[in-house]
DSSP file (Angstrom, degrees, kcal/mol; ACC not computed):
  #  RESIDUE AA STRUCTURE BP1 BP2  ACC     N-H-->O    O-->H-N    N-H-->O    O-->H-N    TCO  KAPPA ALPHA  PHI   PSI    X-CA   Y-CA   Z-CA
    1    1 A M     >        0   0    0      0, 0.0     4,-2.2     0, 0.0     5,-0.2   0.000 360.0 360.0 360.0 -40.2   11.4   -3.2  -37.0
    2    2 A A  H  >  +     0   0    0      2,-0.2     4,-2.5     1,-0.2     5,-0.2   0.889 360.0  50.9 -65.0 -39.6   12.4   -5.2  -33.9
    3    3 A E  H  > S+     0   0    0      2,-0.2     4,-2.5     1,-0.2    -1,-0.2   0.899 109.5  50.7 -65.1 -39.2   14.2   -2.2  -32.4
    4    4 A S  H  > S+     0   0    0      2,-0.2     4,-2.3     1,-0.2    -2,-0.2   0.916 111.3  48.0 -63.1 -43.6   11.0   -0.1  -32.9
    5    5 A Q  H  X S+     0   0    0     -4,-2.2     4,-2.6     2,-0.2    -2,-0.2   0.910 111.9  49.5 -64.0 -43.2    8.9   -2.8  -31.3
    6    6 A A  H  X S+     0   0    0     -4,-2.5     4,-2.4     1,-0.2    -2,-0.2   0.913 111.5  48.9 -63.3 -42.7   11.3   -3.1  -28.3
    7    7 A M  H  X S+     0   0    0     -4,-2.5     4,-2.1     2,-0.2    -1,-0.2   0.904 111.6  49.9 -64.1 -40.4   11.3    0.7  -27.9
    8    8 A H  H  X S+     0   0    0     -4,-2.3     4,-2.2     2,-0.2    -2,-0.2   0.928 111.2  48.5 -62.5 -46.4    7.5    0.8  -28.0
    9    9 A R  H  X S+     0   0    0     -4,-2.6     4,-2.6     1,-0.2    -2,-0.2   0.904 111.3  50.0 -61.3 -42.8    7.3   -2.0  -25.4
   10   10 A Q  H  X S+     0   0    0     -4,-2.4     4,-2.4     2,-0.2    -1,-0.2   0.876 109.2  52.1 -65.0 -37.4    9.8   -0.2  -23.1
   11   11 A T  H  X S+     0   0    0     -4,-2.1     4,-2.1     2,-0.2    -2,-0.2   0.915 111.4  46.7 -63.4 -43.4    7.8    3.0  -23.4
   12   12 A I  H  X S+     0   0    0     -4,-2.2     4,-2.3     2,-0.2    -2,-0.2   0.927 112.4  49.5 -65.6 -44.9    4.6    1.2  -22.4
   13   13 A E  H  X S+     0   0    0     -4,-2.6     4,-2.5     1,-0.2    -2,-0.2   0.902 110.4  51.1 -61.2 -41.0    6.3   -0.5  -19.5
   14   14 A R  H  X S+     0   0    0     -4,-2.4     4,-2.6     1,-0.2    -1,-0.2   0.910 109.7  50.0 -62.0 -42.7    7.7    2.8  -18.3
   15   15 A A  H  X S+     0   0    0     -4,-2.1     4,-2.2     2,-0.2    -2,-0.2   0.891 111.2  49.2 -63.7 -39.7    4.3    4.4  -18.5
   16   16 A V  H  X S+     0   0    0     -4,-2.3     4,-2.4     2,-0.2    -2,-0.2   0.923 112.2  47.6 -65.5 -44.6    2.7    1.6  -16.5
   17   17 A I  H  X S+     0   0    0     -4,-2.5     4,-2.3     2,-0.2    -2,-0.2   0.925 112.7  48.1 -63.7 -45.1    5.4    1.7  -13.8
   18   18 A E  H  X S+     0   0    0     -4,-2.6     4,-2.3     1,-0.2    -1,-0.2   0.891 111.5  51.2 -63.4 -38.4    5.1    5.5  -13.5
   19   19 A G  H  X S+     0   0    0     -4,-2.2     4,-2.4    -5,-0.2    -1,-0.2   0.899 109.5  49.9 -64.0 -40.9    1.4    5.2  -13.2
   20   20 A N  H  X S+     0   0    0     -4,-2.4     4,-2.4     2,-0.2    -2,-0.2   0.900 110.0  50.6 -64.2 -40.9    1.7    2.6  -10.5
   21   21 A I  H  X S+     0   0    0     -4,-2.3     4,-2.3     2,-0.2    -2,-0.2   0.924 111.7  47.6 -63.1 -44.5    4.1    4.8   -8.5
   22   22 A K  H  X S+     0   0    0     -4,-2.3     4,-2.5     1,-0.2    -2,-0.2   0.907 111.7  50.5 -63.1 -41.7    1.7    7.8   -8.8
   23   23 A A  H  X S+     0   0    0     -4,-2.4     4,-2.4     1,-0.2    -2,-0.2   0.904 111.1  48.3 -64.6 -41.4   -1.3    5.6   -7.7
   24   24 A Q  H  X S+     0   0    0     -4,-2.4     4,-2.3     2,-0.2    -1,-0.2   0.904 111.8  49.4 -65.7 -40.8    0.6    4.3   -4.7
   25   25 A S  H  X S+     0   0    0     -4,-2.3     4,-2.4     2,-0.2    -2,-0.2   0.922 112.0  48.4 -63.5 -43.7    1.7    7.8   -3.7
   26   26 A R  H  X S+     0   0    0     -4,-2.5     4,-2.8     1,-0.2     5,-0.2   0.914 111.2  50.5 -61.9 -43.4   -1.9    9.1   -4.0
   27   27 A A  H  X S+     0   0    0     -4,-2.4     4,-2.5     1,-0.2    -2,-0.2   0.898 111.0  48.5 -64.0 -40.9   -3.2    6.1   -2.0
   28   28 A Q  H  X S+     0   0    0     -4,-2.3     4,-2.3     2,-0.2    -1,-0.2   0.916 113.0  47.6 -65.2 -42.5   -0.7    6.7    0.8
   29   29 A R  H  X S+     0   0    0     -4,-2.4     4,-2.2     2,-0.2    -2,-0.2   0.933 113.9  46.5 -64.3 -45.7   -1.5   10.4    0.9
   30   30 A D  H  X S+     0   0    0     -4,-2.8     4,-2.4     1,-0.2    -2,-0.2   0.903 111.9  51.5 -64.3 -40.8   -5.2    9.8    1.0
   31   31 A G  H  X S+     0   0    0     -4,-2.5     4,-2.7    -5,-0.2    -1,-0.2   0.900 109.0  50.8 -61.5 -41.5   -4.9    7.2    3.6
   32   32 A L  H  X S+     0   0    0     -4,-2.3     4,-2.7     2,-0.2     5,-0.2   0.919 110.0  49.8 -62.9 -43.5   -2.8    9.5    5.8
   33   33 A I  H  X S+     0   0    0     -4,-2.2     4,-2.1     2,-0.2    -2,-0.2   0.917 112.8  47.1 -61.6 -43.8   -5.5   12.2    5.5
   34   34 A I  H  X S+     0   0    0     -4,-2.4     4,-2.6     2,-0.2    -2,-0.2   0.938 113.5  47.2 -64.6 -46.9   -8.2    9.8    6.4
   35   35 A I  H  X S+     0   0    0     -4,-2.7     4,-2.6     1,-0.2     5,-0.2   0.926 113.0  48.3 -62.2 -45.4   -6.3    8.4    9.4
   36   36 A L  H  X S+     0   0    0     -4,-2.7     4,-2.3    -5,-0.2    -1,-0.2   0.877 111.6  51.4 -63.9 -36.0   -5.4   11.9   10.7
   37   37 A S  H  X S+     0   0    0     -4,-2.1     4,-2.6    -5,-0.2    -2,-0.2   0.941 111.6  45.7 -64.2 -47.2   -9.0   13.0   10.3
   38   38 A V  H  X S+     0   0    0     -4,-2.6     4,-2.6     2,-0.2    -2,-0.2   0.903 113.3  49.3 -65.5 -40.9  -10.4   10.0   12.2
   39   39 A V  H  X S+     0   0    0     -4,-2.6     4,-2.5     2,-0.2    -1,-0.2   0.907 111.4  50.6 -63.7 -40.3   -7.8   10.4   15.0
   40   40 A G  H  X S+     0   0    0     -4,-2.3     4,-2.3    -5,-0.2    -2,-0.2   0.907 110.7  48.2 -63.1 -41.8   -8.6   14.1   15.2
   41   41 A I  H  X S+     0   0    0     -4,-2.6     4,-2.8     2,-0.2    -2,-0.2   0.905 111.1  51.5 -64.2 -40.9  -12.3   13.3   15.5
   42   42 A G  H  X S+     0   0    0     -4,-2.6     4,-2.2     2,-0.2    -2,-0.2   0.910 110.1  48.4 -61.6 -42.3  -11.5   10.8   18.2
   43   43 A A  H  X S+     0   0    0     -4,-2.5     4,-2.0     2,-0.2    -1,-0.2   0.895 111.6  50.2 -64.7 -39.3   -9.5   13.4   20.1
   44   44 A W  H  X S+     0   0    0     -4,-2.3     4,-1.2     2,-0.2    -2,-0.2   0.920 109.4  50.9 -64.4 -43.2  -12.4   15.8   19.7
   45   45 A L  H  <>S+     0   0    0     -4,-2.8     5,-2.4     1,-0.2     3,-0.4   0.901 109.8  50.8 -60.3 -40.3  -14.9   13.3   21.0
   46   46 A M  H ><5S+     0   0    0     -4,-2.2     3,-1.3     1,-0.2    -1,-0.2   0.882 107.8  52.1 -65.4 -36.8  -12.7   12.6   24.0
   47   47 A S  H 3<5S+     0   0    0     -4,-2.0    -1,-0.2     1,-0.3    -2,-0.2   0.736 105.6  56.7 -71.2 -20.4  -12.5   16.3   24.7
   48   48 A Q  T 3<5S-     0   0    0     -4,-1.2    -1,-0.3    -3,-0.4    -2,-0.2   0.327 125.5-100.2 -91.2   6.7  -16.3   16.4   24.6
   49   49 A G  T < 5S+     0   0    0     -3,-1.3     2,-1.0    -5,-0.1     3,-0.2   0.497  92.3 117.8  90.5   3.6  -16.6   13.8   27.3
   50   50 A K     >< +     0   0    0     -5,-2.4     4,-2.5     1,-0.2     5,-0.2  -0.555  31.5 159.6-100.5  67.2  -17.3   10.9   25.0
   51   51 A D  H  >  +     0   0    0     -2,-1.0     4,-3.0     1,-0.2     5,-0.3   0.876  66.8  51.1 -61.4 -42.7  -14.2    9.0   26.0
   52   52 A A  H  > S+     0   0    0     -3,-0.2     4,-2.5     2,-0.2    -1,-0.2   0.927 113.9  43.9 -64.6 -44.5  -15.3    5.5   24.9
   53   53 A Y  H  > S+     0   0    0      2,-0.2     4,-2.4     1,-0.2    -1,-0.2   0.919 116.4  47.2 -66.8 -42.4  -16.3    6.7   21.4
   54   54 A G  H  X S+     0   0    0     -4,-2.5     4,-2.3     2,-0.2    -2,-0.2   0.931 114.0  46.2 -63.6 -46.0  -13.2    8.8   21.0
   55   55 A F  H  X S+     0   0    0     -4,-3.0     4,-2.9    -5,-0.2     5,-0.3   0.904 112.2  52.1 -64.2 -40.3  -10.9    6.1   22.2
   56   56 A G  H  X S+     0   0    0     -4,-2.5     4,-2.6    -5,-0.3     5,-0.2   0.893 109.1  50.0 -62.2 -39.9  -12.7    3.6   19.9
   57   57 A A  H  X S+     0   0    0     -4,-2.4     4,-2.1     2,-0.2     5,-0.2   0.920 114.3  44.3 -64.6 -43.2  -12.2    5.8   16.9
   58   58 A I  H  X S+     0   0    0     -4,-2.3     4,-2.4     2,-0.2     5,-0.2   0.957 117.9  42.3 -66.9 -50.8   -8.5    6.3   17.5
   59   59 A V  H  X S+     0   0    0     -4,-2.9     4,-2.7     1,-0.2     5,-0.2   0.897 115.0  51.8 -64.9 -40.0   -7.8    2.6   18.3
   60   60 A G  H  X S+     0   0    0     -4,-2.6     4,-2.2    -5,-0.3    -1,-0.2   0.914 111.7  45.4 -63.5 -42.9  -10.0    1.4   15.4
   61   61 A S  H  X S+     0   0    0     -4,-2.1     4,-2.1    -5,-0.2    -2,-0.2   0.912 115.6  45.8 -68.9 -40.9   -8.3    3.7   12.8
   62   62 A L  H  X S+     0   0    0     -4,-2.4     4,-2.4     2,-0.2    -2,-0.2   0.889 112.3  52.0 -68.7 -37.0   -4.8    2.8   14.0
   63   63 A G  H  X S+     0   0    0     -4,-2.7     4,-2.5    -5,-0.2    -2,-0.2   0.902 109.5  49.8 -62.6 -41.0   -5.7   -0.9   14.1
   64   64 A T  H  X S+     0   0    0     -4,-2.2     4,-2.7     2,-0.2     5,-0.2   0.910 109.3  51.8 -63.0 -42.4   -7.0   -0.6   10.5
   65   65 A L  H  X S+     0   0    0     -4,-2.1     4,-2.2     1,-0.2    -2,-0.2   0.926 111.6  46.1 -60.3 -45.8   -3.8    1.1    9.5
   66   66 A V  H  X S+     0   0    0     -4,-2.4     4,-2.7     1,-0.2    -1,-0.2   0.908 112.5  51.5 -64.2 -41.6   -1.6   -1.6   11.0
   67   67 A G  H  X S+     0   0    0     -4,-2.5     4,-2.5     2,-0.2    -2,-0.2   0.911 110.2  47.6 -62.1 -43.8   -3.9   -4.3    9.4
   68   68 A V  H  X S+     0   0    0     -4,-2.7     4,-2.2     2,-0.2    -1,-0.2   0.905 112.7  49.7 -64.3 -41.2   -3.6   -2.8    6.0
   69   69 A F  H  X S+     0   0    0     -4,-2.2     4,-2.1    -5,-0.2    -2,-0.2   0.934 112.7  46.1 -62.8 -46.0    0.2   -2.5    6.3
   70   70 A M  H  X S+     0   0    0     -4,-2.7     4,-2.5     1,-0.2    -2,-0.2   0.887 111.6  51.6 -66.7 -38.3    0.6   -6.1    7.5
   71   71 A W  H  X S+     0   0    0     -4,-2.5     4,-2.7     2,-0.2    -1,-0.2   0.908 109.4  50.9 -63.8 -40.9   -1.7   -7.4    4.7
   72   72 A G  H  X S+     0   0    0     -4,-2.2     4,-2.4     2,-0.2    -2,-0.2   0.908 110.8  48.2 -62.1 -42.2    0.4   -5.5    2.1
   73   73 A R  H  X S+     0   0    0     -4,-2.1     4,-2.5     2,-0.2    -2,-0.2   0.919 112.1  49.2 -63.7 -43.3    3.6   -7.0    3.5
   74   74 A Y  H  X S+     0   0    0     -4,-2.5     4,-2.5     1,-0.2    -2,-0.2   0.930 112.6  47.1 -61.5 -46.1    2.1  -10.5    3.5
   75   75 A R  H  X S+     0   0    0     -4,-2.7     4,-2.4     1,-0.2    -1,-0.2   0.894 112.0  50.7 -63.1 -40.6    0.8  -10.1   -0.1
   76   76 A Q  H  X S+     0   0    0     -4,-2.4     4,-2.2    -5,-0.2    -1,-0.2   0.913 111.7  47.2 -63.6 -43.3    4.2   -8.8   -1.2
   77   77 A E  H  X S+     0   0    0     -4,-2.5     4,-2.2     2,-0.2    -2,-0.2   0.905 112.1  50.1 -65.6 -41.8    6.1  -11.7    0.4
   78   78 A R  H  X S+     0   0    0     -4,-2.5     4,-2.2     1,-0.2    -2,-0.2   0.909 111.3  48.8 -62.9 -42.5    3.7  -14.2   -1.2
   79   79 A E  H  X S+     0   0    0     -4,-2.4     4,-2.1     2,-0.2    -1,-0.2   0.896 109.9  51.9 -64.8 -40.4    4.1  -12.6   -4.6
   80   80 A R  H  X S+     0   0    0     -4,-2.2     4,-1.7     1,-0.2    -2,-0.2   0.911 110.6  48.1 -62.6 -42.4    7.9  -12.7   -4.3
   81   81 A K  H  X S+     0   0    0     -4,-2.2     4,-1.5     1,-0.2    -2,-0.2   0.895 109.9  52.3 -65.7 -39.6    7.8  -16.4   -3.4
   82   82 A E  H  < S+     0   0    0     -4,-2.2    -1,-0.2     1,-0.2    -2,-0.2   0.885 110.9  47.4 -64.1 -37.8    5.6  -17.2   -6.3
   83   83 A K  H  < S+     0   0    0     -4,-2.1    -1,-0.2     1,-0.2     4,-0.2   0.827 114.0  47.3 -72.2 -30.6    7.9  -15.4   -8.7
   84   84 A A  H >X S+     0   0    0     -4,-1.7     3,-1.3     1,-0.2     4,-0.6   0.696  91.5  83.7 -83.1 -18.7   11.0  -17.2   -7.3
   85   85 A Q  G >< S+     0   0    0     -4,-1.5     3,-1.3     1,-0.3    -1,-0.2   0.864  83.9  55.2 -57.2 -42.8    9.4  -20.6   -7.3
   86   86 A P  G 34 S+     0   0    0      0, 0.0    -1,-0.3     0, 0.0    -2,-0.1   0.762 108.2  51.6 -62.7 -20.8   10.2  -21.5  -10.9
   87   87 A F  G X4 S+     0   0    0     -3,-1.3     3,-1.5    -4,-0.2    -2,-0.2   0.521  82.0 112.9 -94.8  -5.6   13.9  -20.8  -10.3
   88   88 A E  T << S+     0   0    0     -3,-1.3    -3,-0.0    -4,-0.6     0, 0.0  -0.456  82.6  15.6 -68.6 136.4   14.2  -23.0   -7.2
   89   89 A G  T 3  S+     0   0    0      1,-0.3    -1,-0.2    -2,-0.2    -2,-0.1   0.425  90.6 130.1  83.7  -2.1   16.4  -26.0   -7.8
   90   90 A T    <   -     0   0    0     -3,-1.5    -1,-0.3     1,-0.1     2,-0.1  -0.691  65.0-108.6 -85.5 138.5   18.0  -24.7  -10.9
   91   91 A P        -     0   0    0      0, 0.0     2,-0.4     0, 0.0    -1,-0.1  -0.365  28.1-133.3 -66.8 141.3   21.8  -24.8  -11.0
   92   92 A V              0   0    0      1,-0.2     0, 0.0    -2,-0.1     0, 0.0  -0.805 360.0 360.0 -95.6 134.5   23.6  -21.5  -10.7
   93   93 A G              0   0    0     -2,-0.4    -1,-0.2     0, 0.0     0, 0.0   0.441 360.0 360.0  86.4 360.0   26.5  -20.7  -13.1
């Protein structure tokens, strides 16, 4: 019975991990499509003589991309530190 429960738990954990990986891949793909679209619109605006709007669209979208990336890194680092905190100060070996 314990082996059955362990196998069930591992199956569920595997499904959750695979789902998270798929969701992250989808989000990255969708983000890339959106950013490329906005940059393309900005380039089109610049070619139509609306340089300020086009430049603003390009810089704004790239700035947003950098901001999202940096926030993700910050959150990841904070989460890693929180998980490591209970183990600080414990003797090794």
